[in-house]
Wavefront OBJ file of the C-alpha trace (Angstrom):
o trace
v 0.000 0.000 0.000
v 1.506 3.384 -0.961
v 2.155 6.021 1.650
v -0.447 8.559 2.707
v 1.229 11.972 2.641
v 0.037 14.895 4.740
v 1.852 18.083 3.769
v 1.112 21.552 5.112
v 2.307 23.099 1.842
v -0.092 20.947 -0.180
v -3.024 22.181 1.894
v -2.173 25.779 1.036
v -3.101 25.076 -2.570
v -6.596 24.029 -1.492
v -7.362 27.403 0.078
v -9.305 29.829 -2.071
v -7.208 32.797 -3.130
v -3.870 31.097 -2.496
v -0.876 32.301 -4.478
v 2.756 31.217 -3.973
v 3.867 34.859 -3.750
v 1.854 35.194 -0.528
v 2.357 31.671 0.863
v 3.201 32.945 4.333
v -0.267 34.429 4.742
v -1.844 30.991 4.318
v 0.432 28.983 6.595
v -1.563 29.039 9.835
v -4.765 27.930 8.107
v -3.060 25.200 6.053
v -1.235 23.898 9.149
v -4.562 23.565 10.960
v -6.030 21.701 7.979
v -3.051 19.319 7.923
v -3.365 18.702 11.671
v -7.047 17.817 11.279
v -6.240 15.440 8.420
v -3.518 13.784 10.483
v -5.896 13.302 13.421
v -8.436 11.627 11.149
v -6.013 9.365 9.276
v -3.981 8.245 12.286
v -7.227 7.244 14.008
v -9.025 5.567 11.096
v -6.312 4.025 8.913
v -4.824 0.547 9.178
v -1.254 1.804 8.718
v 1.016 0.632 11.524
v 3.697 3.300 11.033
v 3.913 7.074 11.119
v 6.922 8.827 9.589
v 7.432 12.433 10.630
v 9.536 14.358 8.111
v 11.055 17.481 9.604
v 13.750 20.119 9.296
v 14.117 23.798 8.539
v 12.603 25.495 5.501
v 14.313 24.653 2.178
v 16.411 21.899 3.744
v 15.301 19.437 1.039
v 12.376 17.667 2.717
v 10.064 17.574 -0.301
v 12.706 16.114 -2.605
v 13.656 13.550 0.045
v 10.021 12.546 0.461
v 9.514 12.003 -3.275
v 12.850 10.203 -3.672
v 12.769 7.873 -0.669
v 9.415 7.724 1.083
v 6.619 7.406 -1.476
v 6.802 3.619 -1.433
v 6.685 3.326 2.349
v 3.687 1.617 3.927
v 3.100 4.500 6.320
v 1.416 7.776 7.136
v 3.905 10.547 6.367
v 3.543 13.966 7.990
v 5.699 16.617 6.311
v 6.388 19.603 8.570
v 9.193 21.662 10.059
v 8.397 20.542 13.635
v 9.293 24.037 14.785
v 7.429 23.705 18.099
v 7.745 21.029 20.767
v 4.029 21.411 21.494
v 2.978 20.507 17.943
v 5.486 17.662 17.748
v 4.423 16.258 21.095
v 0.723 16.278 20.211
v 1.366 14.316 17.006
v 3.703 11.799 18.623
v 1.180 11.213 21.413
v -1.604 10.726 18.834
v 0.494 8.134 17.013
v 1.259 6.423 20.313
v -2.448 6.446 21.311
v -3.332 4.482 18.188
v -0.390 2.090 18.583
v 1.617 3.319 15.591
v 5.356 2.814 15.296
v 6.938 6.240 14.921
v 9.956 7.424 12.962
v 11.416 10.878 12.561
v 13.441 11.607 9.439
v 15.181 14.915 10.106
v 16.827 16.689 7.166
v 19.974 18.720 7.854
v 21.548 20.727 5.021
v 25.321 20.401 4.830
v 25.518 24.134 4.095
v 22.892 26.336 5.718
v 23.844 29.279 3.528
v 23.095 27.161 0.444
v 19.727 26.267 1.965
v 19.005 29.974 2.504
v 19.788 30.679 -1.155
v 17.322 27.922 -2.108
v 14.762 29.430 0.272
v 15.048 32.829 -1.411
v 14.672 31.268 -4.868
v 11.561 29.211 -4.138
v 8.237 29.931 -5.782
v 6.527 29.896 -2.365
v 7.471 33.142 -0.668
v 7.886 33.606 3.069
v 9.476 36.274 5.229
v 13.186 35.583 5.869
v 12.376 35.173 9.581
v 10.602 31.921 8.712
v 13.917 30.455 7.568
v 15.814 31.544 10.673
v 13.056 30.405 13.026
v 12.388 27.008 11.480
v 16.068 26.075 11.298
v 16.653 27.088 14.911
v 13.427 25.781 16.441
v 13.220 22.513 14.513
v 16.645 21.572 15.861
v 15.602 22.361 19.422
v 12.467 20.244 18.873
v 14.686 17.413 17.624
v 16.730 17.641 20.835
v 13.522 17.616 22.880
v 12.239 14.516 21.068
v 15.408 12.470 21.556
v 15.338 13.347 25.261
v 11.634 12.621 25.791
v 10.602 9.910 23.324
v 13.071 6.995 23.317
v 10.599 4.926 21.272
v 10.813 7.291 18.279
v 13.281 5.927 15.718
v 15.295 8.955 14.586
v 17.113 9.101 11.256
v 19.355 12.112 10.642
v 19.668 12.806 6.931
v 22.187 15.228 5.426
v 21.189 16.984 2.212
v 23.997 18.120 -0.058
v 24.679 19.018 -3.669
v 26.869 16.975 -5.974
v 27.181 17.801 -9.679
v 24.281 20.268 -9.354
v 21.969 17.584 -7.966
v 20.480 17.494 -4.477
v 21.438 14.261 -2.747
v 21.012 12.676 0.650
v 22.940 10.463 3.032
v 22.091 9.173 6.476
v 24.406 10.433 9.195
v 25.753 7.253 10.771
v 26.188 7.394 14.543
v 27.145 4.530 16.849
v 24.194 4.699 19.238
v 21.502 6.891 20.740
v 24.003 8.540 23.095
v 26.303 9.622 20.243
v 23.233 10.829 18.327
v 22.252 12.961 21.313
v 25.721 14.516 21.437
v 25.596 15.233 17.706
v 22.154 16.843 17.993
v 23.424 19.024 20.842
v 26.309 20.140 18.608
v 24.000 21.446 15.834
v 21.824 23.655 18.034
v 21.746 27.302 16.933
v 19.700 30.224 18.154
v 18.128 32.561 15.612
v 20.943 35.143 15.805
v 23.526 32.442 15.038
v 21.508 31.309 11.992
v 21.322 34.912 10.753
v 25.105 35.319 11.104
v 25.696 32.123 9.137
v 23.562 33.097 6.157
v 23.687 36.887 5.849
l 1 2 3 4 5 6 7 8 9 10 11 12 13 14 15 16 17 18 19 20 21 22 23 24 25 26 27 28 29 30 31 32 33 34 35 36 37 38 39 40 41 42 43 44 45 46 47 48 49 50 51 52 53 54 55 56 57 58 59 60 61 62 63 64 65 66 67 68 69 70 71 72 73 74 75 76 77 78 79 80 81 82 83 84 85 86 87 88 89 90 91 92 93 94 95 96 97 98 99 100 101 102 103 104 105 106 107 108 109 110 111 112 113 114 115 116 117 118 119 120 121 122 123 124 125 126 127 128 129 130 131 132 133 134 135 136 137 138 139 140 141 142 143 144 145 146 147 148 149 150 151 152 153 154 155 156 157 158 159 160 161 162 163 164 165 166 167 168 169 170 171 172 173 174 175 176 177 178 179 180 181 182 183 184 185 186 187 188 189 190 191 192 193 194 195 196 197
């Protein structure tokens, strides 16, 4: 059975009056629509797995999803996971309905390159969205590894080779070494700004 994909960006296109040039204005409403869809599907479907796909804006999540996850027998929720509250609610919902949970977290090898991609996208957002999602999604990742040992976390690096976006899993010995690595990639918003501007 092919994956069921729930993407906040896809819901934007269902809202009357949506245009990519003003995508930021539609985000709150589309996020609420995606949350409602997730609640319904996680409760009613026979899928035994939920894959959360997360990371900062323009980190390469959409391409990763279409390259690696479409064939998975799972519910896939595509988001930035920029708040611990939102992440926790979804993980608890998956747990309530006895779903195995995975988090595939995309980390660009070069955050400045990701910012350039962000600026060039058809969907337009304020620059603060980039800084915030890259900072807060990483802090949410740290919160998840500390609070949900049952969530299988895969750290995926996105990088360019011969003008093509590619991916590789960051191989770490165990959960403890993964925790140390996640601690090492924490940045506050000011640090993100300094790296890209």
